[in-house]
Every structure is written in C-alpha cells, then in structure tokens.
N, C-alpha and C positions, 0 to 999 in steps of 0.2 A: 052548864052548860061551859065552864071552866074543867071541869073535872073531866069533862069529855072529850074538851079540846085536849088536855094534858095527855087522856088516854090513847087519844089517834094519836097524836104525835109521838110520843112515847111506842105503839105498836112499828107507827111506819119506820122509827128511828132504828128499831131491832131488824126490823124487816130488811132494811140496808145495808145492815152490818153484817146480820148473818149471810146476804148474798157476797157482800166482799170479803168473808171469811171463807179459803181456799185450803185452808190445814187437812181437809179429808183429802181432796182430791187430791193432793201432791201424792199421799198414799198409793193412790187407784195407778196416778198415772209413772209415780215407780215401778209399782207391778204390774205394768203392761211396757215398759221399756226395759224391763229385764227379762221379761221373756224374751222380747225383741233382740234383746243383745245377746243371750242365751242361742236364740235361731239364730244368729248371723254367727256364733262362737260354732257353733254345731256346723255350721254351712262351710266354715273354713278352713278348721281345724279336724273336722269327722269326715268331712268328704274330703281334705287334702288326703287324708290318712288312706282314706279304699282308693284313691286314685295312686297314691306310692303302692301299696301294698300289690295294687292291681299290675303295676309296672314289673314289680319284684317279682309277680307269679306269675309275670308273662315269661320274662328273662331265664326261670326255672324251668317253664315249660320247654322252652327251646332248648336249653341245654341237656333235657331230658332225652327228647326228640330224638335229637345228634347222636346224641349216645346209644341210645338205643337201639335207630335204625341200624348204626353200623353192628351192632351186635346180634341183630336178626339177621342180619346178611352172610354173615359169617356163621352163625352160631346158632343156638335156638333160641323163642321165643319167651320159655320161661326166664332164659338167662337175658334176654332184652329187658323183659317185664321185671325184672331186679337192680338193670342197669337205671333203669327209668326211677323209680323210687329211690335207688343209692343218690342218683344226680339230686333229685328235689332233699331229701336229709339231708345232703351237703352245703344247701341254700341257710342252712341253720333256722329255719321257720315250718312254724306245726303245718306244713301243708298237707292237703290228703287227699291222695292218688285216687281219683273217678274211676279212672278208664283208661287202659293204654290198649290201643286196639291197633294190628296187624292186618289194613288194607291187602285186596286184592291186586291191586296194582304196584306191590311192595313197599308203599311206601308204610309209616308208623305216625301213628296220631296218638297223642297225649294230653288227659283231660285233667285238670287238679283244682281245687279252691279251697279257700282261706277262710278266716273268720276274723272281721276285726272288731274288737271292744271299743267304742263311744266314749268319750273324754263327755261333751258336751249334750248329747242328745239324751241321754238315760235322764236328765230332770226334766225332759219331755216326754219320756215314757218309751225312748225308742234307744235299747241296752247297745244291739252291735249289729254286723250288716257282713253281708258274704260276697266274695267276687270270687269270679271265675275266670281260666284260661285254657286255649287250649292252643297245642302245636304242632303242626303235620311236617314229617324231612322225608326225604329220599335219602338214597344213598345207592350208587353202583358203578358202572363203568358210564365214563364220558363219552359222549359219541360224538360230540363236537364242541370247538372252540371258539368266539367270534372277538374280535379285540374291539373295545368300547370308543367309537370316533370321538375324535378332540380331545383326547388325554393320549401320552405315553403310556405303551402298555399293550397287552394282548402277548401273539407270542411274536418272537425277535427269531429270524431268518439265518437262524443258525444252528449247525445240528452237531451232535457230542456220539461218538460210540457207545453204547453199553460196555464196548471190552478195554475200554479207557479205566475202569475200577473192577474187571473181571467178577472175581468172587466176594469183593466185598463191596460196601456202598460208599456212595460220595463221602470223603470226610468232612465237616465242617469247620471253614473258613484256609481250609487249603486252597491252594494256586494249581488252579487246572489250564493246560492251555487248550483253548475252542477251535479256533484258525489256525492251522500249521499245514506246511506241505508234507508233513509227515502222514495227513489223514488221506494222502492216496495210498498207504500203504493199511490203512485201519478202515475206512470207509469205500474208499475203489477208487481205479484209477480215474484222475481229472477232479477228484475230488481235494478241493479244501476244508471242508467244513458247512459253507453257504446252502440255503435254502431254496428253494422258487415258491413263493407262496403268494398265491392270487396274479404271479406272470412270473416272467422272464426277462433276465436282462439286468446291467449295471442299475439304469436308472429305477426299476422296481426295487429294488434289492437294495440300493439308497436311502430309498425314501424307507422302505418298511423296519431297516436299521435306524434310521432315525426318528419313527413314528411308533415302529411296534407295526405288525401285520395288521389287519383289520377286517380281510376276509373270513371266511371261513376255515377252520382247518380240519380236518376230519383224520381218523385214522392209518392210511398213508397221506404222504407229502413228496414232492420234488425235489431231485438235490439239485443245487444250481453249480456246474462244473465251470472250474478254472478260476485263476487267478485273479485277487481284487481287485488293484489300483490305489491309483489316488481318491477316487470320486466313493470308494468304499469308507480310505482312511480319515478323508475328512465327515462323512457323515456318523464313523464310530465315534470322533473325536465330537460330537455332537450330545454323545452316551455319557462323554465325561462328567465325573462329582463337580457341581459347581456351590456345593457347603463348604464353608471354614468353621472350625476345621472339617476335613476329610472324612467322610463316612470310612467306615471300617466295618469289618464281617461282626462286630460285638457291637457297635453302635451305628446306625444307618439309619437316615429317613426313608421312610415308607414309600417318599413319593419322587425319589432320588431316582432319575434317569437312568444315571450308573448300574441300576437294577436290569439286569438281561434276563431273559425268560428264556432257554436253551430248550431246543425238543432235543429229546434221548432215543438215538434209532436201534432197534434192533442188532444186536452184534453177530456176525458169523455170515453174514451174507456179504457179497463184493458188490456195491453199486456201481457201473461203468456208465463213467459220463451220466448225462441229466438220466436219471434211474427214480422207479417208485422206490421211498425208503418208508419201513411200518416202525409207527412212532411208538414205543412202550412206557410213554414216562416224559415229566416236563422238569426243569431245577432250576433257580434260582442260583445267577452268579454277581457277583459284585465286580462290573470292568475294573481292573489292574493294571494292562498292558495293550498298549497297541506297536507294532513295530511299523516302518514307514511303507506304507501304500499296504496296510496290513498284514503281512505277509504272515504276521502272527500276533494271535490276539489272547489274553490269558483274563481269568478270571478267579476269585474265593466265592468257594460253594457255599452260597446261603442254606439252600433248603430246598428238598421235591416238593412242587407243587404246583396248585391250579396256576396259569400264567394270569398275573395282577390283572385291574382295569379289565379282565375281562369278562364274558356272559357265555356258559358253556351248557350244554344236555346233558344231560344224566339218564341212560336208559337201563333202567335196574334189569334188564332181562336179555342185553344186549352182550355184545364180546366181549368181553375182557382183553384190551391190548394194552394194559399194563398200569393204566392210571385209573383209578376210581378215587369221587369224591360221594359229598355229601351238603344238602343244605336246606332251607326250610323254605317250602313252599306253600306255607300258608300260618 
C-alpha cells in the first residue's frame, strides 16, 4: 500500500511538472510569431515598394505619353514611339514598354510595366510582383479657354499685336509696353490694347483685370476701344506684386497676381473701334509699370503659355489659330 501510494504520488507529481513545463511551446510560439512578423514586414516594406514603384511608373508613363503625342502630331508614329521609349529610359529604371497606341481620335496611349523584387515576402515563397501603368494624352490646337472661378487667372483683357515682335519672338525678361496710345497705330483707331471679354464697358473691364476673365474665350475676341481712366488704374494696382522681396522674371511665385496672361493678336489687320480680333497665342508677363489713369502699362515677358488657372479644350482636328497644347486625359 505504501509503495502504491508513493508510485501514485510520483506519477501525479510528474504529470503536474510536465504540465508546468512550457519550454517546447515557446519554440512553437516563436515560430508562429516570426511568421506573423515576416508577414507584417512583407506587408509594410514589400507592398510599400509596390506602391512607390507604381507611382514612379505612372509618372514615367505620363511624361512618355505627353512627349509621344507631340511628336505624333508633327512627325511620324515611329518617331513618337521612339520618343515614348526614350522618356521611359530616362527615368533610370528597367521599365518595359508594353504598348504605344495611336488612337483614332489622335490621342496617344502609353502602357508599361515594372517588376519589383520583394525583400521579406520571399521568405514566404513570394519573390516578386509586377505593377502596370498607362497614360493617354492629347495634343493639338486649343479650341477655347475658360478661367477657373474663385481664383485670379484665366485670360486677362489685354491684347498685344504680333507686330510688336515682328520676325523675332518675345525675349525672356525684356520689358514690353502692353497698353499705350501708340496701339492706335498698331492695333487700330481707338484701341489702346484692352479687350472686351464677356461684356463691354469699364465695369466689366475692371472686374476682368482684377480677377482674370472667367468666361469662355475662343479664337476671336472683341477689342475694347477707348482710354482707360482711374477705375482701370485702380484695378491694375490690385494686381501688383504683394511679395517681399518683389517677384522678378527670374524669381517669382507662380500664384503671384502680377502675372498677366495677355492675348497675342494677329498682325497686319487694322481693327476699327470695337472689332473682332483673331487670337494667335497667349503670353505671360510680369506687371512692372502702371502710368496714371493706366495710359501706359508695361510688363516683363515670361513665356508663351496657356493661361494659368484656366481650363482649355483641345481639338486635335481643329483649326490651328496659333496656340497648341497638350494634356493628359486619362
């Protein structure tokens, strides 16, 4: 009986000790935890790498599509395809151009892919992932321009004749006279350089100067004859640079109100009083000088461009009246 009692007590003691001994289970828990940690690492690092590569690839496709559509418009599809591949190569990455499609609506679509090697997921048997991107761009004559509401921008109601520069283009940083009585001889009798955009009269003109025209501007605009006066001078002063130090042609803020988007008018045509004038382009000037009653207004030339803070419609098959542009549509 005593032996039996000792044996049973020993057996119970061993069972209880075995139950308390978790040395082996720690290894199992560590193995499971390691898998979870690696999985989380793969999720954070490897998936993050995929997202980063997707963004880089998309930017590369955007640039390639914009470059290709310009070449396709003026040159050949072969050269356009080469241009797309060139832009992808310049991104210093091993991107594979899947396709360059020249669509029937004269847009160009560039598709590409890239392989990303995983750092953590390979422990789980997943070695790499592939990201894809595509971009479609259009290029051609600008059919119409509309200024965005609520911000300064769009088209400013000032027109300058091509005759000002004649056979040479505008010179960057050079000061040009935008409004002057001399425009009576350049643009036509009664015209100082103002345009009637979205309405006529000094009140509409002053508002368009302060805010930029928000109505649609097409290939032809009406001139606004007559001298300016105090109201127009006040409106122009609202557009003076507010920054310290003041903006210059070589150093300016893109949202500076002193940036004027001026209409370039076809030369060789005399516009009498209020008349229809043909637009051949747009140019950005940095407002530099306002004479009393706005008898003379000057600005430094920055660039030929589509007006800032504006929406524009491109018609690839439309009439080219001097301004072409490109943009991404998808």
